[in-house]
C-alpha positions as CSV (number, residue, x, y, z in Angstrom):
1,X,43.3,-24.2,28.8
2,X,46.2,-22.8,30.9
3,X,48.4,-20.0,29.4
4,X,51.6,-21.1,27.8
5,X,54.4,-19.2,29.6
6,X,57.4,-18.4,27.5
7,X,59.2,-16.4,30.2
8,X,58.6,-18.0,33.6
9,X,60.6,-15.5,35.5
10,X,58.4,-12.6,34.5
11,X,55.2,-14.5,33.8
12,X,54.9,-13.6,30.1
13,X,52.8,-15.8,27.9
14,X,53.1,-16.5,24.3
15,X,49.7,-14.8,23.7
16,X,51.0,-11.6,25.3
17,X,54.1,-11.7,23.1
18,X,52.1,-12.2,19.9
19,X,49.7,-9.4,20.9
20,X,52.6,-7.0,21.5
21,X,54.3,-7.9,18.2
22,X,51.0,-7.3,16.3
23,X,49.8,-4.2,18.1
24,X,53.2,-2.4,18.3
25,X,54.6,-3.7,15.0
26,X,57.6,-4.9,16.9
27,X,60.4,-6.2,14.7
28,X,63.4,-6.5,17.0
29,X,64.1,-8.6,20.0
30,X,65.2,-5.8,22.3
31,X,62.0,-3.8,21.7
32,X,59.9,-7.0,22.4
33,X,61.8,-7.5,25.7
34,X,61.4,-3.9,26.8
35,X,57.7,-3.9,25.9
36,X,56.8,-7.2,27.6
37,X,59.4,-7.8,30.2
38,X,60.2,-11.2,28.7
39,X,63.8,-12.2,28.7
40,X,64.8,-9.5,31.1
41,X,65.8,-11.7,34.1
42,X,67.7,-14.9,33.5
43,X,67.6,-14.8,29.7
44,X,66.9,-18.5,29.2
45,X,63.8,-17.7,27.1
46,X,65.5,-15.4,24.6
47,X,65.9,-18.1,21.9
48,X,62.1,-18.8,22.2
49,X,61.4,-15.1,22.0
50,X,63.4,-14.9,18.8
51,X,61.4,-17.7,17.2
52,X,58.1,-16.2,18.3
53,X,59.2,-12.8,16.9
54,X,60.3,-14.2,13.6
55,X,57.0,-16.2,13.2
56,X,54.8,-13.3,14.1
57,X,56.4,-10.0,13.1
58,X,54.4,-7.8,10.8
59,X,56.2,-7.1,7.5
60,X,55.4,-3.7,6.1
61,X,54.3,-4.2,2.5
62,X,55.3,-0.6,1.6
63,X,58.5,0.1,3.5
64,X,59.6,3.7,3.2
65,X,63.2,4.0,2.0
66,X,65.5,6.8,3.0
67,X,66.8,8.8,0.1
68,X,70.5,9.6,0.0
69,X,70.3,13.1,-1.4
70,X,74.0,13.1,-2.0
71,X,73.6,10.4,-4.6
72,X,70.1,11.4,-5.8
73,X,70.7,15.1,-6.3
74,X,68.7,17.9,-4.7
75,X,65.3,17.3,-3.2
76,X,62.4,18.6,-5.2
77,X,61.5,22.2,-4.5
78,X,58.1,22.7,-2.8
79,X,55.4,24.1,-5.1
80,X,54.6,27.7,-4.5
């Protein structure tokens, strides 16, 4: 079976995109483009890149949330 090219200009396959998304935990289009080279020439494949990214991005089951210490009060003091 021949590879399924998503970005013909830069020779990037769907398999390469999916592997990059999984291995690097890529969640945004610009990072996917920079990591793989896809979509960096003519840009015609960018809509397909978005679809592949949405279908395959890894969702962190335990996202760390930033704490706004101005609203939450002072951070806890380290134990001595």
